[in-house]
C-alpha positions, 0 to 999 in steps of 0.5 A, a space after each residue: 189175307 183173310 177176307 172182307 165183305 168190302 171186297 164187292 166194292 172193287 176198293 184199291 188193294 191198300 184201302 182194302 189193306 186198311 180194312 182189314 188192318 182196323 177191323 173191319 169185316 162187314 160194311 155196316 148199313 150206311 156203308 153199303 147203302 152208299 159208297 156204291 153211290 160216292 164211288 160212282 161220282 153221285 151227290 148224296 144225303 145220309 142220315 143216320 145214327 151216331 156210331 153207323 160208321 158214316 164216317 168210313 162210307 164217306 171216307 173209303 170212296 173219297 179215298 179210292 177216287 183220289 189220284 195220286 200223281 195230281 198234286 191239287 186239292 180232290 176233295 174238302 171234309 167240313 166238320 163243325 168242331 175241332 175235335 170232330 175234324 181231327 178225328 175225321 183226319 186220324 181216320 183218314 191217315 190210318 188208311 193212307 199209311 198203307 198207300 204204296 209208295 207210286 200212290 201216296 196220299 197228302 192229306 192235311 187238317 185245318 183248324 181253329 186255335 192253330 197258327 194260321 200264318 204258318 199254315 199259310 207257309 206250308 201250303 206251296 204245296 196243296 195236300 190232295 184231301 182236306 179236312 177241318 172247320 168251315 172257318 179255317 178253310 174259308 180263311 185260308 180260301 180267301 186268304 188265296 193260300 188254298 185252292 179249292 177250285 180244283 177239288 170235285 168232292 165235299 162232305 159237310 158232316 153234321 151239317 145241322 149242327 153247322 147250321 145252328 154254329 153259323 157256318 153254312 155261310 163259310 161254306 157256301 162261300 167257298 163251295 161257291 168256288 169249287 166246278 160247277 159239278 160238285 159232288 156234296 155229300 152232306 150227312 145230318 140227323 136231321 134235315 132242318 127247314 132252313 137248311 134246304 136252300 144251301 142243299 138245293 143251290 148245290 145238289 141236283 137229284 141228290 140220293 136220299 140214304 136214311 138209317 132208321 135205327 131199329 130203336 131210338 138208342 142202341 140195344 145194348 145201353 141200359 136207360 136209369 133215372 134216379 129222381 133228384 127229390 129236391 136233394 143236392 144234385 151234384 152229390 147224387 152224381 157224386 154218390 152215382 159216379 163211385 158205386 159206378 166206378 166207370 172204365 170212363 164216365 162223361 158228365 152232360 150238363 146244358 151250359 158250358 156255366 152248369 158244366 163248371 159248377 158241376 166239375 168244380 163241385 165234382 172236384 171239391 169233392 176229390 175226384 180228379 175230373 176233366 171238363 170239355 165245353 165252348 170257353 176252353 182255349 184251343 190248348 187247353 181243349 188239346 190237352 184236356 184231350 190227350 189227358 182223357 186219351 192217356 186214361 188220365 181222368 175217370 171223369 168227365 164233365 161236358 156240353 153237348 158240343 162234346 156229344 156231337 163233335 168228340 169221339 172219345 174211346 172208352 165210355 162206359 158210362 153217360 150220366 145227364 144232370 139235366 136232360 137237354 132241351 132239345 131231345 134230341 141231343 139225348 140220343 147223342 149223348 147216351 150215343 158216346 157209350 155202347 160203341 163197337 158191340 160194347 155195351 153202357 149205362 145212362 142214368 139220368 137225374 130227373 126232377 118232377 119238371 122233367 116228366 112231359 121229355 121223359 115221357 117223349 123218351 118213351 114215345 121214342 122207344 127208350 124204356 127206363 129203370 128206375 133206380 136210387 141211390 143210398 149209403 154208396 148203392 142202388 136200389 130199384 125203385 117203384 116206377 115213378 108214374 105208378 100213380 097214372 098207370 094204376 087202374 081204377 079199382 072197379 066195384 062189385 056192381 061196375 063188373 056186373 053191369 058190364 057182364 050184363 049190358 053189351 053193345 047191341 048188334 045194330 046200332 042206332 043213334 043215341 045207343 052209347 046213352 042207353 047202355 050207360 043208363 042201364 048199367 048205371 040202373 044194374 050198378 045201383 041195384 047191386 049196390 044196394 044188394 051187397 050192402 044188404 048182405 
């Protein structure tokens, strides 16, 4: 059995076995800082960049704490989207399958868009670990089908998105039925003010773990900028995708309407495109996700829901058809690529009105490379803000004036005006001399 640095946490042998099969050797920073806290039974708030291994930071210790002899709900994990809930559930199953016969763990996933009545019938036996969306979990609790009063652990993943989507109220309803000494683990990209009353209600002196990325996005992402210059943007995206020929490329738009427009435009140009947004029925979403996993699509068009809620393997290229209004979503979007040590490319098609947003992204530490696409090939072009960056050329008179006039050692009020007056006098004299030459 090969060694793993997860041994230090004294996890159950089957969990260590699962970790090795998953190919994990060393804990990520958030895992290192949170696993001991969760094992101790303390509540915690975790803030970290997407793709840092936060799912396993709570899944591993929670599964270690489950009592296989108790056939009752012991832990609840909530996620804002069906896709993310499914993704977490499958990570749970990957570990649970290694449990020996006498430690078998029962886990169930409850999400909207599935047959509620059938789910209720199957709840005659309560699962030990529940993963799902807040709305569906709350429905089952209100129907007295799912008994949460026995669960001492609750995870709220992507809490800021939960707040935006109106799910905090659902969580509040069933969390109030859970034990008073509840271990709550909250994960969020940001902690909005409106979220704080909810956190205060259920968490007493939680441990706060913030893992600041060394830079806003993964190091191995190349950020490219493509100016639209009043050209057809769908045509530009089509040309870029053909030039990239990605293993799997995802194009982001801000609204469902725009995503459909882009998808339809690319399809009309002969591309086989999958689309993922909130207007798809649960059955359609499930079908598209299966097609994506089966590599039936080389291109996907999505709204930001996918940036936060879906972990699609193998995305090599991310294209922003338009910049998101909330620039945090730029980080989430591009975080879909360059995962698990791979490299990735993020291309943004921008307009002149995007200049302020691009400057803010640059202040966040993102370095852009400027390109254009012509005749199916990329060419590097000059910086978009080269005019602002161009230094004003000094006249010979200015250069001489600067060298002759220096700041006095002891400054008195008005010294700047006096220095400027002396420099102006020298400049005029020097310029006159230059004209005579």
